[in-house]
C-alpha positions, 0 to 999 in steps of 0.5 A: 863122620864115617861113623856117624851115616853106618850108625843110620844106615844100621838103624834103617836097616833095622826101621825095614827090617821091623816093617817087614816082619811086621806083615809077615815078610820076614824071608826077605832080609833074611834073604838079603842078609843072605846074597850080602854074605856071599858077597862077601864071603866070596870077595874073601875067597877071590882075595885068597886065590889071588894071594896065593898065586901071588906067592906060586909066580913068587917063588918059580921065579926064585926056583930059577933064579 
């Protein structure tokens, strides 16, 4: 079921992109795609820094034990 919704969403997005390209507004999908990739990279960066912080705290606790 989830795969169906994903497929439907992708088809809807592609239809919208095609419409915008036909209206000479092709830069809008690229702008939205760049915002999406920025948010994705930022969330991965936050995960990585949080993981590093937890590892450093665990190592600090081991030093003093």
